[in-house]
C-alpha positions in Angstrom: -22.8 2.3 -4.6 -20.7 -0.7 -5.2 -19.0 -2.5 -1.8 -15.1 -3.5 -2.4 -12.8 -5.5 -0.4 -9.2 -6.3 -0.8 -7.7 -9.9 0.0 -5.6 -10.6 2.6 -3.9 -13.3 0.6 -1.2 -12.3 -1.8 -0.6 -12.8 -5.2 2.4 -14.1 -6.8 3.4 -11.1 -7.9 3.1 -9.6 -4.8 -0.4 -7.7 -5.0 -3.5 -7.7 -3.1 -6.4 -7.9 -5.3 -9.4 -5.2 -4.4 -13.2 -6.9 -5.5 -16.3 -5.8 -5.6 -18.1 -7.9 -2.7 -20.9 -8.7 -5.4 -20.7 -10.3 -8.9 -16.8 -11.2 -8.9 -16.1 -15.0 -10.2 -13.2 -14.8 -8.2 -13.9 -13.6 -5.0 -11.9 -14.6 -1.6 -12.9 -16.3 1.0 -14.4 -14.5 3.9 -11.9 -15.0 6.5 -9.6 -13.4 4.0 -11.0 -10.1 3.0 -10.2 -6.7 4.8 -14.0 -4.6 3.9 -12.9 -1.4 2.6 -16.1 -0.1 2.2 -18.5 1.7 -0.9 -16.9 3.9 -3.6 -18.4 5.3 -6.7 -15.2 3.5 -8.4 -12.3 0.9 -7.6 -10.4 3.7 -7.9 -10.9 5.4 -4.4 -11.3 1.4 -3.2 -8.0 1.2 -4.5 -7.0 4.1 -2.3 -8.4 2.9 0.8 -6.6 -0.5 0.2 -3.0 0.9 0.3 -3.4 1.7 3.8 -3.4 -1.6 4.6 -0.8 -2.8 2.0 1.9 -1.0 -0.6 1.3 -3.3 -3.7 -2.8 -3.1 -4.0 -4.3 -4.1 -7.4 -7.7 -3.9 -9.4 -9.2 -7.5 -9.8 -9.1 -8.0 -13.9 -12.6 -9.3 -13.5 -14.8 -6.9 -11.3 -12.4 -3.6 -11.3 -10.7 -3.8 -14.5 -10.2 -0.1 -14.6 -8.2 -0.5 -11.9 -6.2 -3.3 -13.0 -2.4 -3.2 -14.1 -0.5 -5.7 -15.8 
């Protein structure tokens, strides 16, 4: 199962992005990550990330199923 984290840095639109720990072309720096755990898909990771931030979005590159415009 993939591992996920949420970026502590907020995007210009207010989102905190959820990323996979490996294979993402736009990873956050280590100090800017909150590790979320292993999930079968990005949907579980986004749910977990909402425990930290209310405005969460999946990365368009490594979690496209959870990315919204």
